[in-house]
Phi, psi and omega in degrees: 000348177053228176268011180291148180287141180291141173254142194236129173260125166281123180238115177235147171245137183221162180226263178246088191242033193288339182288328193234339185307314190296324177295315177309294187299322173292338178285337194237352191296327188279350183247358181247164184258355178200144176242126179240120173239119178257120183255140183249013171217183175262030190282106182303319176303310184304308185306311182296322179293315180300316177305335177297330192250336186202154172261358175276071181242127185235153176248131176234128185284120182301126180237023186052049178206100180302320185292324185286332179284312183300311188294328175294320175295318177297329182296340183270347179291142178232009179257183185302319182232161169233142178254130178238139174229146167276161190290343184260014171268162168200165183232117183288160188308320189285321184287322176307311179300327176292321176289332176290325180296318177303311180307331189264359177280126178271013178295136183274094183245138182269322182223122171259133179259116177252154178289148175238115177253097188249349185201138173299329181279002182237153170279150176300140177234163181274135175227156173286129189228329183230117195233135186292133188267079185235015178071010187260323195254110181232149181292151184220143181103136181289337187214148186052040185294154188209168180256124176288120185290139175200172179070203181270117189244159177203133171279122176235155182279071177228130190246129174260124187243135179278138173291137183276082182240122176293117185255341186082174186260128178244161178256019180305303190293317179301317173311311184293310179300324180287352175277341183299149166279160180302327186281347183275340179286139171257175174299326181288323173305310188298325185289313184282330169306310180292338174297309181299318180293329178295310183295335174267012176079010182267070189289323179298309177301000000 
């Protein structure tokens, strides 16, 4: 890439997100070079909000596998890096300025880790957010998906914030875990499955 400014594709998977999607896209649309929205439901309102910001909208049939949906979105990206957000995330003005500065940094980094401030009960923690678009880095895991770190990685002082929207407790995640075959579980999966069971009061299990 030399001294050229980094270009960024925003890649998102969304479902029924009319409460949060507009704030998310409004917060990031001015600092990315392309917006890819993959919709996993037939929610017309969600489509209309996404269409205000991009024509790059695709439908993906939901198959209880977050990685497959995210990787489908990534496959549509055409820029140097892809940034992933959930619909209930947003970036405030101070953090947006940091991302603009980062785009102008010619350091050759494969994966940038941003801080995630997602819950008042937890301290912000680092997550892979800005990833080089070279067909090397894909999400793994049907749920609580992640990219296995490799290459040049860097933690940067940029924070993504989750909108505080009360969604209530659903059994979506537990159902996904219960669809696993025994040999599909990783240690990481068992941790997140146990956490879901705890949240639902299924302490014995």
